[in-house]
C-alpha positions in Angstrom: 77.3 190.0 156.4 76.4 187.3 153.8 74.0 184.5 154.6 76.9 181.0 153.8 74.8 179.2 156.5 74.0 176.1 154.2 77.0 176.3 151.9 80.2 174.6 152.2 83.1 176.4 151.0 86.6 175.1 149.3 89.4 177.3 149.0 93.0 176.4 147.5 95.7 177.6 148.6 94.6 178.3 152.4 97.6 178.4 153.9 98.5 181.8 154.4 98.1 185.0 152.6 94.6 185.3 150.3 93.7 181.9 150.3 93.7 182.3 154.5 92.1 185.5 154.3 89.3 184.5 151.9 88.9 181.2 154.7 88.4 183.3 157.3 86.1 186.0 156.1 83.9 182.8 154.8 83.7 181.1 158.3 83.1 185.0 159.9 79.8 184.9 157.2 79.1 181.7 158.8 79.6 179.4 156.4 78.4 175.7 157.3 82.2 174.3 156.3 84.9 175.9 154.8 87.8 173.5 153.7 91.3 174.8 153.5 93.6 172.8 151.1 97.0 173.8 150.5 100.5 172.1 149.7 101.9 172.6 152.5 100.3 170.3 155.0 101.6 171.6 158.6 100.7 174.6 157.2 97.2 174.4 157.0 96.9 172.2 159.8 98.2 175.3 161.8 95.9 178.1 160.3 93.0 175.6 160.1 93.7 175.3 164.5 93.8 179.5 164.6 90.7 179.9 162.6 88.6 177.2 164.3 90.0 175.8 167.1 87.1 173.6 167.6 87.4 172.4 164.5 83.3 172.3 164.0 83.4 174.3 161.4 86.7 173.2 158.8 88.3 170.9 156.9 92.1 170.8 156.2 94.2 169.0 154.0 97.4 168.8 152.3 97.3 168.6 148.6 99.2 170.0 145.1 96.7 171.0 143.3 98.7 170.5 139.9 98.6 166.4 140.8 95.2 165.3 139.7 95.3 161.8 141.0 95.8 163.2 144.7 93.2 166.1 143.9 90.8 163.4 142.8 91.2 161.7 146.0 90.3 164.5 147.9 87.7 165.5 146.2 85.9 162.0 146.5 86.7 162.5 150.3 85.1 165.5 150.5 81.7 164.9 149.0 81.5 161.5 151.0 81.8 163.6 153.8 79.9 166.2 153.1 77.6 165.8 150.3 78.0 168.5 147.8 80.3 171.6 147.5 78.7 174.8 147.1 81.8 177.3 146.3 85.0 176.2 145.2 87.7 179.3 145.6 90.7 178.4 143.3 93.6 180.8 144.9 96.5 178.3 144.9 99.7 179.6 142.6 102.9 179.8 142.5 105.8 182.0 140.5 108.7 181.1 138.9 110.1 184.9 137.9 112.5 185.5 134.8 113.0 187.2 131.6 111.7 185.1 128.7 114.7 184.2 126.9 116.4 183.1 130.3 113.5 181.2 131.4 113.9 177.2 131.7 111.1 174.7 130.5 110.9 173.6 134.0 110.2 177.6 135.3 107.1 177.6 132.3 105.9 173.9 133.1 105.4 174.7 137.3 103.6 177.9 137.1 101.3 176.2 134.2 101.2 173.3 135.9 99.7 174.7 139.3 98.3 178.5 138.4 96.2 176.7 135.5 96.2 173.3 135.6 95.2 173.3 139.4 92.3 175.6 138.8 91.4 172.9 135.9 92.4 170.0 138.2 89.9 171.6 140.9 87.2 172.8 139.0 87.0 169.1 137.3 86.2 167.5 140.2 83.0 170.1 141.1 81.2 171.1 138.0 79.5 168.0 137.4 78.3 168.1 140.7 77.1 171.2 140.8 75.2 171.1 137.2 73.3 168.3 139.1 72.5 170.0 142.0 71.7 173.0 139.9 73.8 175.4 142.0 77.6 176.7 142.2 79.7 179.4 142.5 83.2 179.4 141.0 85.8 181.7 142.1 89.1 181.8 140.1 91.9 183.8 141.5 93.7 185.2 138.2 96.3 188.3 138.3 96.3 192.3 136.7 100.0 190.4 135.2 97.4 188.7 132.9 97.5 191.5 130.7 101.8 191.1 130.1 104.1 192.1 133.1 107.7 191.9 132.5 109.4 188.7 133.9 107.0 187.1 133.7 105.6 185.4 130.6 105.0 182.0 132.6 102.7 183.5 135.5 101.0 186.4 132.9 100.4 183.3 130.7 98.5 181.0 133.4 96.7 183.5 134.3 95.6 184.6 131.0 94.8 180.6 130.9 92.3 180.8 134.2 90.6 184.1 133.0 89.8 182.2 129.2 88.6 179.0 131.1 86.6 181.6 133.6 84.8 183.4 130.7 84.1 179.6 128.6 82.8 177.9 132.0 80.8 180.9 132.5 79.1 180.3 129.4 78.2 176.9 129.6 77.0 176.6 133.1 74.7 179.7 133.4 71.7 177.6 132.3 72.4 174.9 136.0 72.3 178.1 138.4 76.3 178.1 138.3 78.0 181.3 138.1 82.2 181.4 137.2 83.8 184.5 137.8 87.6 185.6 138.5 89.4 188.2 140.7 92.5 190.2 139.5 94.5 191.9 142.1 96.6 194.1 141.4 99.4 194.5 144.1 98.2 192.7 147.3 99.9 192.7 150.8 101.5 189.1 150.9 105.1 187.0 150.5 104.7 186.9 147.3 104.9 190.7 146.7 107.8 190.8 149.1 110.1 188.6 146.3 109.7 191.8 143.9 112.7 193.9 144.3 112.3 197.1 146.2 113.2 199.5 143.6 110.4 198.0 141.0 108.0 197.6 144.2 108.1 201.6 145.0 107.8 201.9 141.4 104.6 200.5 141.1 103.9 202.2 144.7 103.5 205.3 143.0 101.3 204.0 140.2 98.8 202.9 142.4 96.3 205.9 142.9 95.8 205.0 147.3 99.5 205.3 147.3 99.3 201.8 149.0 99.6 197.6 148.2 96.0 196.2 149.0 95.2 194.1 152.0 94.3 190.5 151.4 91.1 190.8 153.6 89.8 193.9 150.5 90.2 190.9 148.1 88.6 188.7 150.5 85.7 191.1 150.3 85.2 190.8 146.3 85.2 187.1 146.2 82.3 186.7 149.4 80.6 189.0 147.0 80.7 187.1 144.1 79.9 183.2 146.0 77.0 185.2 147.3 73.6 184.7 146.2 72.9 188.7 145.6 75.5 188.1 142.9 72.9 185.9 140.7 73.4 188.0 137.6 77.4 188.7 137.9 78.5 185.5 135.7 82.0 185.9 133.2 83.5 188.8 134.7 86.9 189.5 135.3 86.8 191.8 138.4 89.9 194.0 138.7 90.6 194.9 142.2 93.6 197.2 142.0 92.9 200.0 143.8 92.5 201.8 140.1 90.2 201.2 137.1 92.6 199.8 135.3 95.3 197.7 135.8 98.5 199.4 137.5 
């Protein structure tokens, strides 16, 4: 178990799936406060009640991370209430799959706006304060699709951009005791996974050495490590979490 008793954590896309599992894991590891952000306000408030019935260790808010103005308003309020933010997990993401020659401009921009610019918007709100307090952990949820995946040109591009941002921020922030890392999930058992046609999903399953899909809690464990003080010497790393030693 890690000690996050003095840490305030923000998790985006926290209403369900991977984000919810990450938020729950921080709570189980004694986080001082876990902030749950998600575009679906009704769902994120429901998740908050389930994870923290007394409401003593969580805050929840509905916000579209692609809306820079709204993100600024939310983070301004968080700093006023909490005083500081120690860990940011950029997990919010969407997919709008399709072959590139059939992909619309809307599909491309929607995915880039949430997956990359959403990560940018939230990171821009914390990076200066983290530099001033000389402490911070930023963990970006990327994807093995960043290496290329048929039917996901927009998604792959957005996650590749997240990886580039991760490595650059790691270099720029290291002297301020800030680490910036990313986790590249393979196939994790979430609602997004179930949008993949069954035949393609079966083929992917056969390529995974353990012959199963990952669980959100397994990914959350990687995030907790990167957010911990024990991972202070891990910086600019893109951690593949796919059940294999390579992208599958």
